[in-house]
Every structure is written in C-alpha cells, then in structure tokens.
C-alpha positions as CSV (number, residue, x, y, z in Angstrom):
1,M,0.0,0.0,0.0
2,F,1.3,3.4,-1.0
3,R,0.9,6.8,0.7
4,I,-0.6,8.9,-1.9
5,A,-2.1,11.8,-0.1
6,A,-0.2,14.7,1.3
7,N,-2.7,15.3,4.1
8,E,-0.4,13.9,6.7
9,P,0.6,16.9,8.9
10,W,4.3,15.9,9.0
11,W,4.5,16.2,5.2
12,E,4.1,19.9,5.4
13,C,6.9,22.0,4.1
14,V,7.0,25.2,6.2
15,L,9.7,26.7,3.8
16,N,7.4,26.4,0.8
17,H,4.0,26.8,2.6
18,C,2.6,23.6,1.1
19,L,2.3,19.9,1.6
20,F,4.2,17.6,-0.7
21,S,3.4,14.1,-1.8
22,I,5.3,11.3,-3.6
23,V,4.0,7.8,-4.4
24,D,5.9,4.5,-4.4
25,F,9.4,5.9,-3.8
26,G,8.8,8.2,-6.8
27,N,8.2,5.3,-9.1
28,I,4.7,6.6,-10.0
29,I,4.5,9.4,-12.6
30,L,2.0,11.9,-11.5
31,G,2.0,14.4,-14.3
32,E,2.1,14.6,-18.1
33,D,5.8,15.7,-18.1
34,G,7.1,12.9,-15.9
35,E,6.6,14.7,-12.6
36,R,6.9,12.4,-9.6
37,L,6.2,15.0,-6.8
38,A,3.0,16.8,-6.1
39,A,2.6,20.1,-4.2
40,F,-0.5,21.2,-2.3
41,P,-0.2,24.9,-1.5
42,I,-1.8,26.0,1.8
43,P,-5.0,27.9,0.9
44,R,-5.0,31.6,1.8
45,N,-8.5,31.2,3.3
46,A,-8.8,28.4,5.8
47,N,-12.3,27.5,4.4
48,D,-11.0,27.0,0.8
49,P,-10.3,23.5,-0.4
50,W,-6.7,22.3,-0.9
51,H,-5.7,21.7,-4.5
52,G,-2.5,20.0,-5.6
53,Y,-0.7,19.6,-8.8
54,P,2.4,17.7,-10.1
55,I,5.7,19.5,-10.0
56,Q,9.3,19.0,-11.0
57,S,11.7,19.1,-8.0
58,E,13.7,21.8,-9.8
59,E,10.6,24.1,-9.5
60,S,10.1,23.6,-5.8
61,K,11.3,20.9,-3.5
62,P,10.6,19.8,0.1
63,N,12.9,21.2,2.7
64,P,15.6,19.0,4.2
65,D,13.6,18.3,7.3
66,L,10.8,16.8,5.3
67,L,13.2,14.8,3.2
68,D,14.8,13.6,6.4
69,R,11.4,12.4,7.6
70,W,10.6,10.7,4.3
71,E,13.9,8.9,4.3
72,E,13.6,7.8,7.9
73,E,10.1,6.5,7.4
74,G,10.9,4.7,4.2
75,V,8.8,6.9,2.0
76,I,11.9,7.6,-0.2
77,T,15.3,6.0,-0.5
78,A,18.6,7.9,-0.2
79,H,18.9,7.6,-4.0
80,V,15.5,9.3,-4.6
81,R,16.3,11.9,-2.0
82,R,19.5,12.9,-4.0
83,K,17.4,13.1,-7.1
84,I,14.9,15.5,-5.4
85,E,17.7,17.6,-3.9
86,T,19.5,18.0,-7.3
87,G,16.3,18.6,-9.2
88,R,16.4,15.5,-11.4
C-alpha cells in the first residue's frame, strides 16, 4: 500500500508553505511531463479546499527536514532523495 495523499501533517513544508506528496518511492509518474512529486499549497483562506498539482523538483522541493522524515520513514530511498535535492 502506498501513501498517496499529502494530508499527513508531518508532510508539510514550512519553507514552501505547502504539503508535498510522492508515491511508491517516486516510481509513479503523477504528471504529463514525468513529474513524480506533487505540491498542495496552503490555501489563503482556511475554508478554501486544498488543491494539488504535479511539479518537478527543480521548481520547488521539500525542505531538508521533510526529506529527512521521508527517508527515515521509508517513503523515499537515499537515491530518490538525492534526485529530489538535485532537481532530477
């Protein structure tokens, strides 16, 4: 079973003001251009729904604290982490 939603509070990236999501260690392509990460910006109005979209890690990437958690919890491997950090 894969974690596919970013609604877990510890997946929030304070630096980018959004939640991030990744599926199956980044093996699942989420967007039309090969994106494997998704970002869910925090709505300006607390009553507005959250909307997410696929992104390339070169556009925006989770902060190191979130990547640490993902790696520690087995959400990503060290190899996938390096790819995210380098924007590949």
